[in-house]
C-alpha positions in Angstrom: -10.7 9.4 36.7 -9.9 12.7 38.6 -13.6 13.4 38.7 -14.6 10.2 40.5 -11.7 10.8 42.8 -12.9 14.1 43.6 -16.3 13.0 44.0 -15.2 10.0 46.2 -13.0 12.5 48.3 -16.1 14.6 48.5 -18.3 12.2 50.1 -16.4 10.9 52.3 -15.5 14.2 53.6 -19.3 15.0 53.9 -20.3 11.7 55.4 -17.7 11.8 58.1 -17.6 15.5 58.5 -20.8 16.3 59.0 -21.8 14.5 62.2 -18.7 16.5 64.1 -19.8 19.8 62.6 -23.1 19.1 63.7 -21.9 18.5 67.1 -20.2 21.9 67.4 -23.2 23.7 65.8 -25.6 22.1 68.7 -23.4 23.3 71.3 -22.3 26.4 72.6 -19.5 27.1 74.4 -21.7 28.0 77.5 -23.1 24.4 77.3 -19.3 23.0 76.7 -18.5 24.7 80.0 -21.6 24.0 81.9 -21.0 20.2 81.1 -17.4 20.4 82.4 -18.7 22.1 85.7 -21.0 19.3 86.4 -19.7 16.9 89.1 -20.7 13.7 87.5 -19.3 14.9 84.0 -15.7 15.8 85.3 -15.6 12.6 87.5 -16.4 10.4 84.4 -13.7 12.7 82.3 -11.4 12.0 84.6 -12.1 8.5 85.3 -11.9 8.1 81.5 -8.5 9.8 81.1 -7.2 7.8 84.2 -8.3 4.3 83.0 -7.5 4.6 79.4 -4.0 6.0 80.4 -3.3 2.8 82.7 -4.8 0.5 79.7 -2.6 2.1 77.3 0.7 1.9 79.4 -0.1 -2.0 79.7 -0.9 -2.1 76.0 2.7 -0.5 74.8 4.4 -2.4 77.7 3.2 -6.2 76.6 2.2 -5.3 73.0 5.1 -4.1 71.6 7.5 -7.3 72.5 4.3 -9.2 71.2 4.1 -7.3 67.8 8.0 -7.9 67.6 7.8 -11.8 68.1 5.0 -11.7 65.4 6.9 -9.6 62.9 10.2 -11.6 63.3 9.4 -15.2 64.0 7.7 -18.0 61.7 6.1 -20.9 63.8 3.4 -23.3 63.0 0.5 -21.6 64.8 1.2 -18.0 64.0 -1.9 -17.8 62.1 -4.0 -19.2 64.8 -2.0 -16.6 67.3 -2.6 -13.5 65.0 -6.3 -14.5 64.5 -6.8 -14.6 68.3 -4.8 -11.3 68.7 -6.8 -9.7 66.0 -10.5 -10.8 67.2 -11.1 -8.3 69.5 -11.5 -6.2 66.4 -14.6 -7.7 65.1 -16.4 -8.8 68.3 -19.3 -6.8 69.2 -18.4 -4.7 72.3 -21.6 -6.3 74.2 -19.9 -10.0 73.3 -16.6 -8.7 74.6 -18.2 -7.8 77.7 -20.0 -11.2 78.3 -16.7 -12.8 76.9 -14.6 -11.1 80.1 -17.5 -11.7 82.5 -17.2 -15.8 81.4 -13.6 -15.4 81.9 -12.8 -13.1 84.6 -16.3 -12.6 86.4 -17.2 -14.2 89.7 -18.3 -17.4 88.3 -15.8 -17.1 85.0 -13.0 -19.5 84.1 -10.5 -17.7 86.2 -12.7 -16.4 88.6 -12.0 -18.8 91.4 -8.1 -18.0 90.9 -8.6 -14.4 91.0 -10.5 -14.6 94.2 -7.8 -16.9 95.9 -5.4 -14.0 94.9 -7.7 -11.3 96.2 -8.1 -9.7 92.7 -11.4 -8.4 91.9 -12.4 -7.2 88.6 -16.0 -7.1 88.2 -17.9 -3.8 88.7 -14.3 -2.1 89.6 -12.0 0.3 88.2 -9.7 -2.2 87.3 -12.5 -3.8 85.4 -12.5 -0.8 83.3 -8.9 -0.9 82.6 -9.0 -4.5 81.5 -12.1 -3.9 79.2 -10.6 -1.2 77.5 -7.2 -3.0 77.1 -9.2 -6.0 75.9 -10.7 -3.9 72.7 -7.7 -1.4 72.4 -4.8 -3.7 72.4 -5.2 -5.1 68.7 -5.4 -1.6 67.1 -1.7 -1.3 68.6 -0.1 -4.8 67.9 -1.4 -4.6 64.4 0.1 -1.2 63.9 3.4 -2.1 65.9 3.6 -5.8 63.8 3.3 -3.8 60.6 6.1 -0.9 61.6 8.4 -3.5 62.6 8.2 -5.3 59.3 8.8 -2.5 57.5 11.9 -1.9 58.7 14.9 -2.7 56.3 16.3 -5.9 57.5 20.1 -4.4 56.3 19.6 -2.3 59.4 19.1 -4.9 61.9 21.6 -7.3 60.2 24.2 -4.2 60.7 23.5 -4.3 64.5 24.0 -8.2 64.8 27.2 -7.9 62.7 28.4 -5.1 65.4 27.8 -7.7 68.3 24.4 -6.6 69.5 22.3 -9.2 71.2 18.7 -9.1 70.1 17.7 -7.4 73.4 19.7 -4.5 72.1 18.7 -4.4 68.6 15.3 -4.1 69.4 15.3 -1.4 71.8 18.2 0.7 70.1 17.7 0.1 66.5 13.8 -1.3 66.1 12.3 0.9 68.3 13.6 4.0 67.2 13.1 3.3 63.4 9.5 2.2 64.1 9.0 5.0 66.2 6.2 6.7 64.2 4.2 3.7 63.4 4.1 2.8 67.0 2.9 6.3 68.0 0.4 6.1 65.4 -0.8 2.6 67.0 -0.8 4.0 70.4 -3.2 7.0 69.2 -5.2 4.4 67.8 -5.5 2.2 70.7 -6.0 5.2 73.1 -8.8 6.5 71.2 -10.2 3.0 71.0 -9.9 2.8 75.0 -11.2 6.2 75.7 -14.6 5.4 73.7 -15.3 2.2 75.0 -18.9 1.7 75.8 -20.3 -1.9 75.5 -17.5 -4.2 77.2 -17.0 -1.9 80.0 -20.8 -1.5 80.7 -21.2 -5.3 80.8 -18.3 -6.1 82.8 -17.5 -3.2 85.0 -21.1 -1.4 85.3 -21.7 2.5 85.3 -20.8 3.4 89.1 -20.6 7.1 89.2 -16.9 7.8 90.5 -16.1 4.0 90.1 -16.4 2.6 86.8 -18.9 5.2 85.0 -16.5 6.6 82.0 -17.6 9.5 80.2 -18.9 7.4 77.2 -21.3 5.8 80.1 -22.1 9.5 81.3 -22.7 10.5 77.8 -25.3 7.7 77.3 -26.9 8.6 80.7 -27.4 12.2 79.8 -28.8 11.6 76.5 -32.2 10.2 77.9 -32.6 13.0 80.5 -30.6 16.1 78.9 -29.7 16.2 75.3 -27.7 19.4 74.9 -25.5 18.1 78.1 -24.7 14.9 76.2 -23.8 16.8 73.0 -21.5 19.0 75.2 -20.0 16.1 76.7 -19.5 14.5 73.5 -17.8 17.7 72.2 -15.3 17.5 74.8 -14.7 13.7 74.1 -14.1 15.0 70.4 -11.7 17.6 71.4 -9.8 15.6 73.7 -9.2 13.0 71.1 -8.5 15.3 68.1 -5.8 17.0 70.3 -4.1 13.6 71.0 -4.2 12.8 67.1 -2.9 16.2 66.1 0.0 15.9 68.8 0.8 12.4 67.2 1.0 13.8 63.5 2.8 16.9 64.4 5.3 14.4 66.4 5.8 12.1 63.5 6.0 14.7 61.1 8.8 16.5 62.7 11.1 13.2 62.8 9.8 10.9 60.1 10.7 7.3 60.3 11.1 4.4 58.0 8.0 2.5 59.4 5.9 5.5 59.6 2.2 4.6 58.8 0.7 8.2 60.7 
């Protein structure tokens, strides 16, 4: 059994680690610095960081109470609601972009209402945020729901016994106890948003300085300058790894009952 487990781990590490190692072996530090010196790459990286941060803030603000409700309430249509929430996880990126167009585009279901309100999402930076939030929110909500469900009910019951309202129990008890799981979910959602490609391209396009995120810039360079594409991929990998490492260190220093990091 030990041999089989060791072999499975070795295969996994090779399969997942070899492409990462290949990125670094095919890109020198000077090439990485040159990619950062390119104006288009800097614009794309800046846009990716800004839009993914905004998308994550929206996901956490709306997804946290959503996850709390799904974790603490039972209602007739709950399986359907959970399915709708999780559907973007399995929806192909291009199909997600088409769905956003059909719903929020100029001729979409909500297109006229958005136009009357003076809101334009198609081919705009705001559209990038919407695309990122659409594909990334299930990663956070699922993790947050599991973290809330893992809390010892006696802790919440004790808060209610002391007279705390649900809103106070939620903010003062549930969130601190689920902190590690929420951070892990936020990291997953942010990583998914940062790497979003298909839905962004279909819904927001690839306009430099407006909607061209780092993954779109990387794809553009792939056809014309492969070394530059690799260098940009290394930068994205380094940023993502730094965020994941920070989250793991933070959760390790303060372990919680609902940690899934």
